N, C-alpha and C positions, 0 to 999 in steps of 0.2 A: 415728132411724137412726144406727147407728155409722159413723163416718167410714171405718173399715177396710173397709166394703163398697164404698167408692168408691176409696180409695187406701191403699196400704201404707206410704207415706212421709210421711203427714200426722200431725202430733202436735198435737191440739187443746189449747188452753190452758184447763185446768180451774181455775176460780178458787177451788175448795175447797182447793187446795194453796197454802200461804202464799207459797212462792216465785213461783208463777204470778201470784198476786194482786199481789205486790209489784212485779214487773216490769211488769204491766199498768198499775198506778198510776203508776209511774216514767215509762213511755213516754207516758202521757196528760199528765202534768205537763210533760214536755219539749215535747210537741205544743202545749200551751196557751201556755207561755212563749215558745216560738219564734214562734208566730203573733202574739202581742202585740208582740214585738220587731220583727217584720217590718212590722207595721202602723205602729208608731211610727217606723220608718225611712222611711216614705213609701209602702209597698206598699198596694195595695187589700186589702180583707178576703179576697176569694177567692184571689188569689195568695199572700197571707200565710198563709192557712189551708193551702193546698197545700204551701207550704214547711214549715209547722209539722208537718203530717202526715208529710212525708218525714223530718224530723228525728226525730220519735218512732219511726218505723219503723226508722230507722238504729240507734237505741239498742236497740230490741227485737231486731233481727236480729243485732246483736253478741252479745246475751245468748243467743239461740237457737243461733247458730253455736258459741259456747263450750260449750253443753250437748252438742253433737255431738263437739267436739274433746276434751272432758274430762268424759265422762259420770259419772264417779265422784264429782265434787265440784260440788255445786250452787252453792256460794258463789263459785267462781271465775268463774261467769258474771256475777255482779254486779260483780266487778272489771272485767270486760270492758265491762259497761254503763257503768260510771263513766268508763272510758277513752274509750268512744265518745261520751259526753256532752261530754267535753273536745274530742274530735275535731270536734265540730260548730263549733268556732271556726275551722276551716280555711275558706278562701275559697269552696270548692265542696262540695256534698253528694255523698255516695258514690253509686255506680251500683247502686241497690237491686235492679233486675231481675237483674243479674249475681250479686248476693249471694244472692238467692232461688234462682236456678239452682244455685249452688254448694251451698247448704244441702240442696237436694233430691238433688243428685248424691252428696253425702257420705252422706245417709241411705240412698240406694240401696245403697251399698257397706257401710256399717257396720251397718245393720239395727237401729238402736236401737228401732224399733217392735217388732221381733222377727219381722217377716214379710218374705218376699221381695217385691221390687217387682212390681207387676202390669204387664201389657203396656202399659196406658195410662200408668202411671207412667213407664216406660222411654221411651215415645214422647214424653211431655211433656218429660222431661229432655233427650232427644236433640233435640227440636225447638227448645228454648231454646238449646242449645249451638250448633246450626247457625245460628240467627237471629243470635246475637251474633257468630258467625264472619262471617256475611254483612255485619254492620254494621261490620266493619273489623278484627277480631282473630281470626284463624283458630285461635289457641291455645285459645279456649274450646271449640271443636269437638273439637280434639285431646284435651283433658282429658276431655271427655265420652266419647270413644271409649275412652280408657284406663279410665275408670270402669266402662263396660259390660264391657270385657274382664276387669277384676278381678272383677266380680260373677259372671262366667261361670266363674271358676277357683277362687275362694276356697271355704272350707268351705261345704257345702250350696249348690253352684253352680247358677246359672240358665243352662243351656246356650243357651237361646234368645237370650240377650244377645249371643252371637257374631254372629248375623244382623244385629242392630241395630248392632253395632259396625262390621260391614262396610258397612252403609248409611251410617253416619256418616263412615267413612273416605273413601268415595266422595264424599260431599257436601263434606267439608273439602277434598279434592283439587280438586273443581270450583271451590270458592271461591278457592283459590290460583291455579289456571290462569286462571279468568275475570278475577280481579283482577290477574293478571300480577305478583304480588309475593310474595316469601317473607318479607320483612321490611318494616317501616314505613320511610317515607322518613327518611333521616338515620341509619339503622342502630339498633342496640340502645342503649337508655338505660342506660349502664353503672352509674353511681353509684346511681340509684334501685333498679336490679336488685340491686346488691350490698347495699344496705340491707335489701332484702327477704330476701336470703339470710342476712344477719346475724340478722334476727328469727327465721328458721327455726332457726338454730343455737341461739338462746336457748330455743326450744321443744323442742329435742331430748330433754331429760330427761322431759318429759311424754309424748312419743312412745314412748320406751323403756318407761316405766312402764305404758303402756296395754296392754302384752302381758299383764299380770296384772289386767285390768279385772274389777271385781266387780259392776257394774251389770247389771240384767236387762232383757229386752225388755218394752216397755210392754204388749203383748198376750199374750205367751207366758209371762212370768215366768221364762224361762230365761236363764242367764248369757250375756252377749254374747261373741262371738268376739273374742279379743284381736287376732288378726291382721287381722280385718275392721275393727276400730276404728282400728288403725294405718294400714291402707290408706286409710280415709276421711280420716284426718289428712294423709296424704301427698298425696291428691288436692287437699285444700284448700290446702296449702302450694304445690303445683305451680301451681295456678290463680293464686295471689297473686304468685308469682315471675314467671311469664310475663307477667302484666299489667304488672308494674313494668318489666321489660326492654323490653316492647313500647311502652308509652305513657309511661314516665318518671314524673315526679311526679304527673300526672293519673291514671296507673294506680294509684299508691299510694293516692291519695285515693279513687278509685273503689272500692277494696277496703278502705276504712277499717274497717268493722265486722269484717272477717276479721282484720285486724292487731290490732284491739282485743281480739278473742277470743284470738289467739295470745299476746299479751303478758299478758292477764289470766290465762290458764291457767298461763303460765310464772311470773308473779309469785306466784300462789297456791301453786304447787309449791314455790317457794323459801321462802315464808312457812311452809309446813307443815314443811319440813325444818329450818328454824331453830327453830321451836317444838317440833319433835320429835313432832308429832301431825298428824292429818289429819281435816278436818271433812267 
């Protein structure tokens, strides 16, 4: 059964494609190495294996996120995977649930699969956004509402998303009221937030170039909408910046696969310009 019968924002990893096979092997190797290192450091096999799986998934999600942010260049995602592998040297692992939510939200907007999100897709993304809002950062819910609004207004709009955006706005408002806070204790984390903004500035040429995207949807074979790809990029950057301002350094670490994707795509764009070609 094709996955598109269940979801329009799922992109299965077909190992017949060399790039998919390569990242699968890479993530597996990272998982095994991280597990062994955890065990050697004194962790039990089960905790060590869980840490190893999280490390492997972090690298894979950096690759997958970069494929959404820079769909025309398959190799930029491997630069992102390399940066994410280095990022595993940070003291904490990223928040993989939040990265998965963001990946799905971006796909809902940019439609790299080629199909509009189903009702269940939209409800799933909204549910995750509200959950992360409830867990302490209502910015995730706000970004979800913006993503739904964009999907309802961009080319080939899904008007029903307006209803879900309204539901999400009410839910986020409830989180703010019940939590009795507009901001975290201590106020905004300025320097981590500015660092995130700086990485967004570095990514700006990739965002501008995406207006002329040439990639096609997985299922339709039709050229992707440049403005939708740019909107997906903007959603991802907004999520990362708000996490940095909200949580400071832990917020940056939580979104490490996203920033690896942002820097990976930016580095590849610069490399292509220096070499005068694009792969």
